N, C-alpha and C positions, 0 to 999 in steps of 0.2 A: 395323321399328325398335328404337334398340340403345337398355339404358336402364342407368346407373352410377347403383345404389341405395346410403344409405350405409346401415352397414345398427350402427350404433352402439348403437340401443335393441337391443340384441338378444332374445331370446325367454328364458326360462327356460330350457328346451333348448335350448340353444344350436348342439349340434352335431343338426344335420337331414340324414344324408350317407346315402347308397345303401344299401338295406334295413336300416337302423338305425333299432331305438328306442328310448326310452327305459323305464326297468324294464324288463325281458325277462325275465319268469319263463313257465315254459311253465305255468301252470294255466290251466285253459280257464277259460273265461267272463270274459273282463278285458276291459271296453271299449276299442272303440277296436283290439284287437289282432287278426290277423287268423287264420282257423281251421289253423294250425302246423301238419302232421305230424312228426314224430318219424324221425330214419334212427334203422333198427334192425340187424340181423346180418343181416337176412333180403335186406334191398338192395331191395326191390319196393315202389313204391308206385301209387297212382290217384289218378290229379289229374284233375276234369272228363271222366268216364268215359275217360282214356285211363291205358291202364297201362303204369309204368317197371322195366322190370327190367335192372340195372347188377352184380347179382348174378358175371356172369359176371370183372367187372375191382376186383370183391375180391381182392385178398392175404390169402389162409388164412394163418394160422399151421398148421394142423396136415396144410397140407400140404408138399409136398419142394420149394422150389421156390429159383431163384437169388434172386430180384427183391425184395428188401425193401422197398424205397416206389420208386412211379414218382418221378422229379425232374426238376424241367423249368428251363435256366438264363435268366432273365432280363436282356441283354444291353441296360440302361437306352441306356447313352451309350456310343461307341467312342472319343470321345475324353477321356473319360474309366475308365480300365482300372478305378480302386478303386471305380465304382458299378453293381458289375453284384452279380448276386442271383443266388439258386437257392433253388427252392421242394421239398419232399419232400413227399411226400402219400400215403394211401393211400385206397382208395374204401369207404367203408359201415363205416370200422373204421379205429383205429389203427396205426403203421408198423409193423413185422416188429423194425426194429432202430432204434435211436436212432442218428440220424445221428452224421459225426462231425465234431465240434465245435459238438453239443448238448446234449452231458454236463450235468448239473445243477452237478458242480464248473467246469465250462470257462464256461457262461451267469456263473456265480456271478466268475468273475474277468471277464470283460468289463461285470460289473457294478457294477464299484468293491466288491465282496465280497457284498457282496447280492445273493439268489435273485430271478429274477422272481416278482411276483405276477399274480391279475385277479381282479374283481370279480365275482365270480359271476351271475349271468344279469346283467348287466352293471346292476347295482341302483346307479345313482348317481345322483345330486344335486344342484344350487346353490350355491350360496352368492346373495343377490339381488346383495350387493355386496362388492367384496376392495378392502381400502386405501382405503374410499370411496367406488368409484368405482360407480355406479348401471349393474347389468346387466354388468356382468365379476368377477361371482360364481366363487372356486376352487371345483373338483370335489372331490365327496366321496362316498368308497365307504358305503353304506348300512349292508354287513354286514363281518363278519371277512374280508379279504384274506386267500385260497389261494394255493398253490403247489405243481405238479404233481409233484415232485422229479427222479427219473429216470425216473420213469413215460414207459413212449413213450407220444403224442397225434396227435391224427387230420393236425394239416400243420403244419409248419416254413417258414419261411422263413431263408434264411444269406445274409451279405453279405458276400462273397468278394474280396479282395485280390487284387492284377494275376497271382501262380499260380496263383490257382485257389484258394489255400485260404481257414478258414473262417476270420475275423476277430471276427462278433457272431452271432446264433442266438436269432431269438424262438418263442415257441409260437402257435401260430394257431388250436389251442382249446384243450381242454381235455380228462381221458382221457376224456371218451366224445361228444364230438363239440359239447361246448358244453350241449346234447346240441343236434348236427344236425336241419336242417328242409333236408323239403322245398319246389322251387318251380319253378313255369312258366316257362321261356324268354320265352313269348306269349301270354299268357292269353287274346286274344283267338283263337290257332291252337297248341290246344294241339299241336297233332303236331309243332309243331319240335324242343322238346327240352326237358330239365328240367334244373336245379339242385340243385347238394345244395350246402348253406350253413356251412358250423362257424365254432361260437361261443365266445366269452370266451377269448380267447388270450390272451399281456402284455396288461395295461393300458399306457397310455402314457398319462402326464400331459401329454404334449404337444397328442393327439387328443383326453385326454377321457374316453376310452371304452375298454373291448376291441380289441383284433387280431381280426379276421375273416377265412374267407376264402369265397369265391362261385367254385363248381366249374360251368361250363356246359358241357352236354355236346348238343350242336346232334344234330341228326339227319339224316347227312349217308353215303347208299352208296358213296361216290365216295372215301373211305379206308378200306377196309380193314374188319377183323374190328373189334377191339381200337381201333384210334385211339388210343392211348397209347403210345408208346414206352418205351422202360426210362429215357432220356435225350433230350431235347429241346431245341432254343433258341427264343426267341425275342427279341424285340425290339419294347420296349413303344410305339416310333416309331413303328410299322407298324400299329396298332392296325384300320386303312381298311383293309390291304390287308398284313397283315403274310406275311412273308418264307416262313416255315415255315407249312407245312398242316397243324401238327401243334395248334399250342397257341401261344396270345398270353396274354398276363401283363400284365394292364392294372390299376391302383389309380386307380378314379372317386373317391373319396374317402381322406383322409387314416389310413391304418392300416386302410384294407379293399381287399385282394386281388381282381381274379376272373381264374381259369384258363378258358381256353374251350378245347373238345375236339374233332373233328364225328367223327363214328362212328355203324356202327348199331346200339349199343347205346344212342344218345341216343332212338333212335327206340322207340316206342309200339310192345307190342306186339299190339295189334292189327293191326300192318303185319307179316307175318312174314318171315321171315330164313329163305329157302331157299338150300342151296349156297352160303350163307358174304354170298348176295346180297338184299338189302332187295328185296321183293316180286318174287323169282325176276329179277331185274336188270329184268322189264320191267314196269316199274309204276313211281309216285311216291305218295309216305306223306305223306296229307294228311287234313283233319276235317272231316269232313258235318256239319253241320248239321241237316240231316234230320233223324238219325237222333240227333245227339249222342254223336258219338264219332268216333276218327282208322278208317283203314281206309285199301286199298291203291286206287290208281284206275290201274289198269290201263290201256295201250296198244291200239292194235288188235290186234282177231285174240285177246288176252288176254282170258277173265275168275274168276270165283275169288274167293274172300278171298284168297288169295295170287300171285294172276296164274300158277297154274299149268295151266290150263285154256282148252283152246284155244276161240274167239266166233268160229265159221266163218261162220256167217250176218252177221255183224256188217259183211265184207268185200263182199259186195250193199245192205243194205238200212241203214245206220247205227240202232242203238237212239233217238235221238231228237237232232232235226237243234239243232245248234251255239245257244248266246246270240250274239245280234251287240249292239255296242254300236252306240252313237249321234252318228258320224263326224264332223257337222255340231258338239257339240259343242267347247266349249273344252277341255275334260279328256280327252277320246277325240285320240290320235293314233297314224297308222299309220306304222309301217318299211317297205320293201322293200327284199331282200335277192335278192341273183343268189348261187347255189352252185352247184357242182360236182357231178357223182357219180362215183362208181366210174369212168366211162367219161369223163369229164369233160364231160358232157352238162350243160348250162345250165338252172338253175333257176331261175323265180322263183319268190320265199315273200314274202308279206305276214305281217305281224306287229301286232299292234293294242292298245293301251295304254291301259286306260279307268279311267280316277282318279276315275271321281265319286265314292268313297268320304271320297274328304280332302276334298270339297268340304264348304264349314260355312258359315253368315252372317256378316252385318256384326258382331253381335255377340258373337260366339266363334268369335273367334279361336284359333288358337297361342301361348301362351304358353309359353315354351321359358327354363328359369331356367342360367344357366351358374356351376356350384357349382366349375368351376378352381381348381385352388390356394386360398389363404385368408386370411383379412383384412379388413378393413372393407365392400370394395366387392364386390360383386358385379349381374351383368349379367341382364335381362333380353331376353331376343329376344319380341316380337310380329310375326307374322306369317298370312298367309291365302291361301290358293288360292282363283286365278282367283275374288277376290272383294277387296272393298277393307274397310277397321276404324273399327269407330267408336268414334271417341276421347273414350267418352265409358265405356271397357271399363276395368275396375278392374285393376292387372297385379300386386305384391303383395300380395291383400287380406290375408294374416297379420303385415306389416308395415306400412303408412302409408295404404293404400286407399286410394292413389292412384289417378286416370286417365287416362291416357293426354295428354291435353289440362290437366289440373294439372301433370306431370311440363313439362309444355312442347313436348311431339310436335308436330310440323307433318301435316298431313294430304297424301295423295301418290295 
């Protein structure tokens, strides 16, 4: 079911983008805010008993090194060479050198003679009316706007000309990252990786909040030790299966940017790295809900916390019988594959997918809001998994409290 909902009567906090909350001070105990953890120079965090250590990725100013910051190029459109951007950032700290084209004097030149500023902690309010139009209030900062001057920040966004020169530059954090905060890529599976978010970038009147950037470090044993080259390219058009194995630049909401890197350092420390290989290269990192922490799931013949011990006994007698799915159910499906070994001998392999976890009932379907783009129109997708949908389900409770039936949708 696809709905086109008129959003003319907006709430007080009109911008409800991905990862953004209005009035975002780090004071603990504020109702409605999650228990966020601040990024420090130690670059280590524990979330749901999963410990992530990104210190090996930190570019340290005290060390003699050539790399001054990580750089990612975002080729947004092949047909428009002037629509390319570049991102420069460090992990858990400011870049070691302000990138070319991003000095205070250069930014003032781009910005009609004015320095760019930010509203500290996104302490933003909105007038209920503006020019007599209800619900179209103008955003304003409740505190004095600030500028980082020529001080280095944690991340930058640069607009590029066709020849690669910088024509504009934006700060994506302040001098302490906002302060930066930690998060999990998937709360339901903490072993998938960790997200670093930098706040308090330059304020945008169009977006009505500060710019920010989210950098995801995905746990992956197939992308080498670091997974962040000095310079890599990405195209936003390839978000689902991007050509670059290293990074992906997306803008889920206006003025909010997302970078993704696949690296063993995105894996929790409870899954050890042995010989530059996660779980000794003979296991997978996963979250064990029985002990409520990540661990290595070793392949046959291996055992131990890091899969470095031989388990000869399991060859002859498995430790436990495998869990089987009920293949009579609609949510279970089997695929048969024919594989050849090194001697070209054929083997039949059966792979079973059990998607029972995604099954819901009629009154609790999946409701997804499509916030791509901007404007008065928003779309909602309502769907279920091998089950009908109750037409009296309320779709967007925060806006209209209407049901599918009231929207005129027909039952299928």
